[in-house]
N, C-alpha and C positions, 0 to 999 in steps of 0.2 A: 543704291545697289540693285534693287528690284528691277529698275528700268535699264541698268547698265549705261546710263547717260547722265552726265553731270548737268547738262542743260535742263533736262526734264526735272531733275531734283530741284533746280533753282526755281522753275516755274511752279512746282507744287509747294515749295517753301513760301514763295511770294504770295501764292493764292491763299494758303492757310493763314498767313500773317494778316492779309487784308480782310478776309471774311470771318475769321475767328473759328472757334470750335463748333459753333452752331450754324455756321454758313454752309452753303451748298457749293460743291465744286463738281461741275459736269465736264464731260469730255465729248467733243464733237469733231467731225471730220471737216477739214478746211479744203477750200478749192485751190489753194496755192501750195507751194513747196515748203514753206516755212511753218514752224509751230509757234503759235502766239497765245498770249494770255489776255483775256478780256474780263474786266471786273465791272459789274453793274452796281453802282452806288444807289442807295435808296431802295424803296419798295417798288418792284416792277411786276406787272401782270400783262398777259398776252392779249390785250385788246387795244385797238387803235381808234382814231377819230372816225366818226360816222359819216363825215363829209369832208372831202379834200378842200372845200372852201373855208374850212375852219383853221387852216394853217396860218402861222404868223411869219414863217420864212418859206417863201415859195421856191427858193433855190434848193434848199435842203428838204423841202416838203415835210416840215415838222411844225408843231405848235409848241411854243415855249411860253409858259405862263409864270410871271414873277409874282410871288406872294398872293396866289389865288385863293379864293374861297372854293370849298369842295363840297358839293351836294352829293350825298350817297343815299340811294333808295333802291328797293327791289321791285318797284312799280314800273309799269310802262307809262311813258309820258307821250300822250298823243295830242292833247289840247294845250295850246300856248297859254291859255287863261289859267291853267293849273299852277304855272310857275311865274306868272306875270307879277304878282305881289312881291315875291322874293327878288325877282330881277330888278324891280324898281328900287328896292333898298340897295342892291349891289351897284346900280348905276350911280347912286349918290356917293358911294364910297370910292368910285373910280378904280375898282379892282376887277381883274378877270375872274371867271368862274369855270371850274371843271365839274361837269355833270356826269356822275356814274350811275347809270340806271339799267333796268332790265332791257329797255329799248326806248330810244327817242325817235319818234316817227311823225308823219303827217304834218299837221299845222304847227306843232311845236318845233320840229326840225327845220321846217321852211323859215319860220320867223327868227330862229337863232342864227341861221346862215345870213338872212337879209340884214339883220342888225349888225352882224360881224362885218359884212361888206360895206355897210353905210358908216361904220365906225362908231355906232351908238354904244356898244359894249363888246367885249371879247368873251365868247363862251365856246367851250369845246365839249362835245358830248361823246362819251364812250360807253360801250356795253359793259355790264357787270361781268367780272371773270367767273369761271367755273359754271357748274350746273347743280340744280337741286339743293340739297342740304349743304353741300360743299360751297355753293355760291353764297349762301347766307353767312357761313363761317368766314369766308374770305372778305365779304363786305364788312363784317364786324371787325376783322383784323385791320382793314383799311381805316375804319372809323376810329379805332383805338390809336393808330399811328398818327392820324391827323387831328384828333380831338373832336370828331364829328359825332352826330347822332344819326343812326340809320333810320330813314323815314320809311316805316313799314306798317302794314295793317296789323301785324302781330302786336304792335304797341299802341294801336289805335291812332296813328299819326297820319295826317293828310298833307299833301304837297301845298295846298292853298294856305295852310296854317303854319307852314315852315317859316322860321325866323333866322336871322343871321347867327344867333348863338347856337343854332342846331347844325351849322355848317362847320366843316373842318378847315384847316389852313395848313399851308406848307411854304417853305422858303422858295421852292421851285417845282414845277411840273413840266415834264417833256413828253409830248405825245407824237408818235409816228404812225405810219399806216398800220402797223402791226402791234405796237407795244405802248404802254403808258408807264412812266417812271415818276414816282413821287419822292422828292429829295427833301430831307430835313422836315418831316412832319412835326406839327406842334402839339402832338399828343402828350399826355401826362406820363412821365417816366415810370411812376409807380404802377399805373394801369398796364403799361407795356410789359413791365417785369412780371406782373401777375399773369398776363396772358401767356408769356413765355413759359412760366412755370406750369400753367395748365396744359400747354401743348406738349411739354416734356413728359408730363404724367400720362397723357394719352398715348404718346409714342411707346412708353414702357408697357402699357396695358394691352395694346392692340396685338392681335395674332396675324393680321393680314399684312403681307409685304407691300401690297399696293397702297393700303391706307397709311402704313408707316412712311412710305416714300412721300406721299402727299403732305402728311403732317410735318415731315422734315423740311419740305420746301416752304411751307407756311412759316415754320420756325425760323428758317434762314432769312426770309424776307422781313420778319419782325426784329430779329436779334443780331443777325450777322450780315449777310450779303450773298451775292451769287457771283461766282467766278466761273468762267468758261475757258478751258484749255482747248484751243482749236489746233488739231493735229494735221500737219502737212507732210507730204512725201512726194517722191518723184514717180512712184508707181502705186497701183492699188494694192499689190501684195505687200510692199513696204509699209504702206499706210495702215493696213490691218494689223501687221505685226507690231508696228510702233504704237498703235492705239492700245493693243493688248498689254504691252509692257508698261505704258503709262497708267492704265487702269490697275495693274498689279501693284505698281509703286504707290498709287494713290490709296489703295486699300490698306497697304502696309503702313502708310503714314497715318491714316485714320486710326488704325488699331494701336499704333504707338502712342498717339495723342490720348487715346482712351484709357490705356492701362500702363503706359510707360514702355521701357525697353530693357532687355537683358543682353548679356554677352552672347554673340551669335556663333554660328558654326557648330552648334551642338554643345558648346561650352557650358551653358546654363544647366542643361540636363546632366552633364557629367559632374557639375558642382554639387548636385544633391545625391550623387551616387552613394557616398559613404553614409549619408543619413538613412537612405532606404536600406542599405546593407546592414545597418545596426538594428533594424526592426527584428525583434524576437518572435519567431513564428515556428510552428511545427506542422508536419503533414502537408495537407493540400495548401494551407496558407503559406508555408515555406516555399512550395512550388510556385505559387503566385508571386511571391517576392522575387524569386529568381527570374521569372519571366519579365517582370518590370525592370530588373537590373539589366537584362539583355536588351530590352527596348531602349533604355536610356543611353546605351552605347551605340545604338544603330546609326544615328546621324553622323557622329564623328567617324565611325568605321567606314561608312559609305563615302564620305568626303575624302578620306585618306586613300581608299581604293580607287576613287575617280582620279586622284592625282598620281596613281601608279605606285603607291606605297603599300606596305603591309598594315592593314587596319588594326590588327591586334597590338602592334608595337606602339602606335599613336595612342590607342585607348589606354594602355598600361601606363604610359608616361603622363597622360592627362589625369589619371586617377591620383597621382602623387603631386600634381602641380598646384600652385597657389590658386585660390578662387579668382576667376576672371581671366586666367592665363589659358590661351588656347592656341591651336595650330592654324596658321594662315597658309592655306594650300597655294594661294596665288604667288606668295613670295618665298615659300618654304622656310618660314620662320615661326618661332614661338613668341607670341606677343600678348600684351594686355588688349583683349578684344575690344573693350569699350574705348580705350584711348586710340586704337587703330581705326575706329569707326565701323567695326564689324559687329553689327547688332541685329537682333530680331525683336519684333514687337512682343511684349509679354503676353498679350492676348493670343497671338498665333501659337506661341510655344505651349501655353497652358491649354488652349483648345485642342491642339494636336494630341497631347497626352490624355486629356479627358475623353476625347472622341475615340481614341484607340482603345481605352479601357472600356468604353461603352460597347464598342463592337465586339470585343473579347467576351464581355459578359453576355451579350446576345448569343454568341456561338455556344457558350456553356449551357445556356438555358433553352436551347433549341434542339429538338430531337432529330431534325434532318436539315441538311444544307444542300442547295442546288449549286453545283460547280461544274466547270469544264474538266473533262478527263485529260490529265497531262499527256502530251505527246511523247511517244517512245523515241528518245534521242540516242538510240544505240548506234554503234559504229559498224554494224554489219554491212558489208558491201553487197550491193544488189547482184543477183545472179545474172550472168552474161547469157544472152540468147545464143543458141547454136543451131546447127543444121539438124533436121529430124534424124533421130536414130543415134545422135552423138551422146556419150555418157557425160 
């Protein structure tokens, strides 16, 4: 309903089903006319191969690694000798290796490429994702997903001393020029669940919107997935309008998943009208109750007036209706709102009432308010100009 488009509803529903409640759904602009849904399976980060000579499919320019070992480190790898002992063990196992490091350069990068071209072994090097403390956290996430040990100075570990049991593994890894995707990592489920719980706790505690967004992205890569709705349209104006509608629908869906749904069209607010009316209060408190009662009627009244009806008539009838029964302005019928699919996210309805009460309380406790002076909308006709000397 938020997007006024059944196709958009289908895309959002499919995306939510595939990535789960902890997944990330992002909305991007498409270069084409059609709207499409793209779901990324596995853990993906925005770093690609460090040399195009590492690709295994030159037509698609991608490197596909089946059952690879995964080396994860926050160190720079410049000397080939630092990783030679580990590579000798990997050659014997006849399996490829993905190297995720701060940087692979110089002699190390050259020898990895040469050995790949000679067919000695297959190795793909990518830069570690993120920056600073966030980089360390993302490397730890990747290590947990793949069952690896991060080779870092913080733990006193050296590359020369690395063994196969310190490496992670996965069913498949795909590396493009810009992205690396790890599918079906062999990490321990209990460790992954513990990490997910830790991230959820951090999301609840943080006050920064930026940090919350980054934590949610990490959570999605660990527990859910990432879905991208690519919005297409024939013109830029239509594209922006369509994108805004999809964002609105997505936010409503997320809110509904979080706290459930209630009867829409102001029906849920009218259903609690009698309960609020039954509150015994005197003086200023009674005035407050009456104000809330008027506020509860406002959405239904406005919907009725928008449909060209008398709002008071619809409100009075709804006061005596069964719970869940409301007025469908689109069909001019009284229906069970939930059965008719006319719903609002509980979180949106609750938040609207709470925020309205918060603003009202702020007005009552503030000595002054800055506001625009209402314009005089009188019907006085402007004076007509005349010739000089005329009365």
